[in-house]
GUTORKOL-52213 format. One record per residue: residue number from 1; chain; x, y, z of N, C-alpha, C in turn. Coordinates in steps of 0.1 Angstrom, whole numbers, plus 5000, padded with zeros to 4 digits. Atoms other than C-alpha are relative to their C-alpha. Layout:
GUTORKOL-52213
+-----+--------+------+------+------+------+------+------+------+------+------+
: num : cadena :   nX :   nY :   nZ :  caX :  caY :  caZ :   cX :   cY :   cZ :
+-----+--------+------+------+------+------+------+------+------+------+------+
: NUM :      A :    X :    Y :    Z :    X :    Y :    Z :    X :    Y :    Z :
...
+-----+--------+------+------+------+------+------+------+------+------+------+
end
This chain:
GUTORKOL-52213
+-----+--------+------+------+------+------+------+------+------+------+------+
: num : cadena :   nX :   nY :   nZ :  caX :  caY :  caZ :   cX :   cY :   cZ :
+-----+--------+------+------+------+------+------+------+------+------+------+
:   1 :      A : 5008 : 4988 : 5000 : 5000 : 5000 : 5000 : 5009 : 5012 : 5000 :
:   2 :      A : 4991 : 4988 : 5002 : 5015 : 5033 : 4989 : 4993 : 5013 : 5005 :
:   3 :      A : 5007 : 4988 : 4996 : 4988 : 5058 : 5000 : 4988 : 4997 : 5009 :
:   4 :      A : 5012 : 5001 : 4992 : 4960 : 5064 : 5024 : 4990 : 5011 : 4995 :
:   5 :      A : 5010 : 4990 : 5002 : 4927 : 5083 : 5019 : 4997 : 5005 : 5014 :
:   6 :      A : 5001 : 4993 : 4987 : 4926 : 5108 : 5047 : 4991 : 5012 : 4999 :
:   7 :      A : 5009 : 4988 : 4999 : 4904 : 5137 : 5058 : 5009 : 5012 : 5003 :
:   8 :      A : 4993 : 4988 : 4997 : 4919 : 5172 : 5056 : 4994 : 5005 : 5013 :
:   9 :      A : 5005 : 4995 : 4987 : 4917 : 5185 : 5092 : 4993 : 5014 : 5000 :
:  10 :      A : 5005 : 4986 : 5001 : 4907 : 5220 : 5080 : 4986 : 5000 : 4993 :
:  11 :      A : 5013 : 4999 : 5008 : 4880 : 5215 : 5053 : 4993 : 4987 : 4999 :
:  12 :      A : 5006 : 5013 : 4999 : 4873 : 5178 : 5059 : 4997 : 4993 : 4987 :
:  13 :      A : 5001 : 5007 : 5013 : 4876 : 5168 : 5022 : 5009 : 4988 : 5001 :
:  14 :      A : 4991 : 5012 : 5001 : 4890 : 5133 : 5015 : 5011 : 5002 : 4990 :
:  15 :      A : 4988 : 4999 : 5009 : 4925 : 5134 : 5000 : 5009 : 4988 : 5001 :
:  16 :      A : 4990 : 5011 : 5000 : 4951 : 5109 : 4991 : 5013 : 5004 : 5005 :
:  17 :      A : 4988 : 4996 : 4994 : 4982 : 5110 : 5012 : 5010 : 4988 : 4998 :
:  18 :      A : 4990 : 5011 : 5001 : 5014 : 5090 : 5004 : 5005 : 4995 : 5014 :
:  19 :      A : 4995 : 5005 : 4988 : 5026 : 5067 : 5031 : 5014 : 5006 : 5004 :
:  20 :      A : 4987 : 4994 : 4998 : 5061 : 5082 : 5027 : 4999 : 5014 : 5006 :
:  21 :      A : 5003 : 4986 : 4995 : 5047 : 5117 : 5033 : 4996 : 4999 : 5015 :
:  22 :      A : 5004 : 5002 : 4986 : 5032 : 5104 : 5066 : 5011 : 4997 : 5009 :
:  23 :      A : 4988 : 5004 : 4992 : 5064 : 5088 : 5077 : 5010 : 5012 : 5002 :
:  24 :      A : 4991 : 4989 : 4999 : 5084 : 5120 : 5070 : 4994 : 5013 : 5006 :
:  25 :      A : 5007 : 4988 : 4995 : 5058 : 5145 : 5082 : 5000 : 5012 : 4990 :
:  26 :      A : 5000 : 4989 : 5010 : 5059 : 5165 : 5049 : 4988 : 5008 : 5000 :
:  27 :      A : 5012 : 4991 : 5002 : 5037 : 5195 : 5045 : 4997 : 5001 : 4986 :
:  28 :      A : 5005 : 4998 : 5014 : 5016 : 5199 : 5014 : 4987 : 5007 : 5001 :
:  29 :      A : 5013 : 4993 : 5000 : 4987 : 5221 : 5004 : 4988 : 4991 : 4997 :
:  30 :      A : 5013 : 5007 : 5003 : 4952 : 5208 : 5005 : 4995 : 5004 : 4986 :
:  31 :      A : 5005 : 4996 : 5013 : 4938 : 5207 : 4970 : 4987 : 5008 : 5000 :
:  32 :      A : 5013 : 4993 : 5000 : 4905 : 5222 : 4981 : 5002 : 5014 : 5007 :
:  33 :      A : 4999 : 4988 : 4992 : 4912 : 5248 : 5009 : 5014 : 5007 : 4998 :
:  34 :      A : 4987 : 4994 : 5002 : 4949 : 5254 : 5000 : 5009 : 5002 : 5012 :
:  35 :      A : 4992 : 4999 : 4988 : 4961 : 5253 : 5036 : 5010 : 4989 : 5001 :
:  36 :      A : 4990 : 5010 : 4998 : 4993 : 5235 : 5044 : 4997 : 4991 : 5011 :
:  37 :      A : 5003 : 5010 : 4990 : 4987 : 5203 : 5062 : 5011 : 4989 : 5000 :
:  38 :      A : 4990 : 5011 : 5000 : 5009 : 5174 : 5073 : 4994 : 4989 : 5010 :
:  39 :      A : 5004 : 5011 : 4991 : 5003 : 5140 : 5089 : 5014 : 4993 : 5004 :
:  40 :      A : 4987 : 5006 : 4995 : 5032 : 5126 : 5110 : 4997 : 4988 : 5009 :
:  41 :      A : 5002 : 5012 : 4993 : 5031 : 5090 : 5122 : 5013 : 4992 : 5002 :
:  42 :      A : 4989 : 5008 : 4997 : 5056 : 5067 : 5138 : 4999 : 4987 : 4991 :
:  43 :      A : 5001 : 5013 : 5008 : 5065 : 5034 : 5119 : 4989 : 4991 : 5006 :
:  44 :      A : 5010 : 5009 : 4994 : 5043 : 5015 : 5144 : 4986 : 5005 : 4997 :
:  45 :      A : 5013 : 4995 : 5003 : 5013 : 5038 : 5138 : 4997 : 4998 : 4985 :
:  46 :      A : 5002 : 5003 : 5015 : 5018 : 5035 : 5100 : 4996 : 4986 : 4998 :
:  47 :      A : 5003 : 5014 : 5002 : 5018 : 4998 : 5103 : 4985 : 4997 : 5004 :
:  48 :      A : 5014 : 5002 : 4996 : 4985 : 4999 : 5122 : 4990 : 5006 : 4990 :
:  49 :      A : 5008 : 4994 : 5010 : 4970 : 5023 : 5097 : 4999 : 4992 : 4987 :
:  50 :      A : 5000 : 5008 : 5012 : 4980 : 5001 : 5068 : 4992 : 4987 : 5002 :
:  51 :      A : 5008 : 5012 : 4997 : 4965 : 4970 : 5084 : 4985 : 5003 : 5001 :
:  52 :      A : 5014 : 4996 : 4999 : 4933 : 4989 : 5092 : 4994 : 5003 : 4986 :
:  53 :      A : 5004 : 4997 : 5013 : 4931 : 5002 : 5056 : 4998 : 4987 : 4992 :
:  54 :      A : 5001 : 5013 : 5007 : 4937 : 4967 : 5042 : 4987 : 4992 : 5004 :
:  55 :      A : 5012 : 5007 : 4995 : 4910 : 4952 : 5064 : 4987 : 5007 : 4995 :
:  56 :      A : 5012 : 4993 : 5005 : 4885 : 4979 : 5054 : 4998 : 4998 : 4986 :
:  57 :      A : 5001 : 5003 : 5014 : 4893 : 4974 : 5018 : 4994 : 4986 : 4997 :
:  58 :      A : 5004 : 5013 : 5001 : 4888 : 4937 : 5021 : 4985 : 4998 : 5003 :
:  59 :      A : 5014 : 5000 : 4996 : 4855 : 4942 : 5039 : 4991 : 5005 : 4989 :
:  60 :      A : 5008 : 4994 : 5010 : 4842 : 4965 : 5012 : 4999 : 4991 : 4988 :
:  61 :      A : 5000 : 5009 : 5011 : 4852 : 4940 : 4985 : 4991 : 4988 : 5002 :
:  62 :      A : 5009 : 5011 : 4996 : 4835 : 4912 : 5003 : 4985 : 5003 : 4999 :
:  63 :      A : 5014 : 4996 : 5001 : 4803 : 4932 : 5004 : 4996 : 5001 : 4986 :
:  64 :      A : 5004 : 4998 : 5014 : 4804 : 4941 : 4967 : 5001 : 4987 : 4992 :
:  65 :      A : 4998 : 5012 : 5008 : 4816 : 4907 : 4954 : 5000 : 4987 : 5009 :
:  66 :      A : 5001 : 5011 : 4991 : 4804 : 4880 : 4979 : 5003 : 4986 : 4993 :
:  67 :      A : 4998 : 5012 : 5007 : 4806 : 4852 : 4953 : 5015 : 4997 : 4998 :
:  68 :      A : 4986 : 5002 : 5002 : 4843 : 4858 : 4947 : 5007 : 4995 : 5013 :
:  69 :      A : 4994 : 5004 : 4987 : 4850 : 4852 : 4984 : 4993 : 4987 : 5006 :
:  70 :      A : 5007 : 5012 : 4995 : 4826 : 4822 : 4987 : 4992 : 5002 : 5012 :
:  71 :      A : 5009 : 4997 : 4988 : 4804 : 4840 : 5012 : 4985 : 4998 : 4998 :
:  72 :      A : 5015 : 5002 : 5002 : 4771 : 4831 : 4996 : 4996 : 4986 : 5002 :
+-----+--------+------+------+------+------+------+------+------+------+------+
end
């Protein structure tokens, strides 16, 4: 996983943030409100976020395509 979909803390729009940007705490402008924002996470926090995102994605795919997972 190379990026997360996160919420801008200022305007609350969903934006795509690269994992590397989160690890390094880089600042970047929000594409909607233009304010500089940054997300800074430790390696442990990033690992948890990636696991959570992976589980959420799998859950969404299971709901959309239950036959592919043998859930029917």
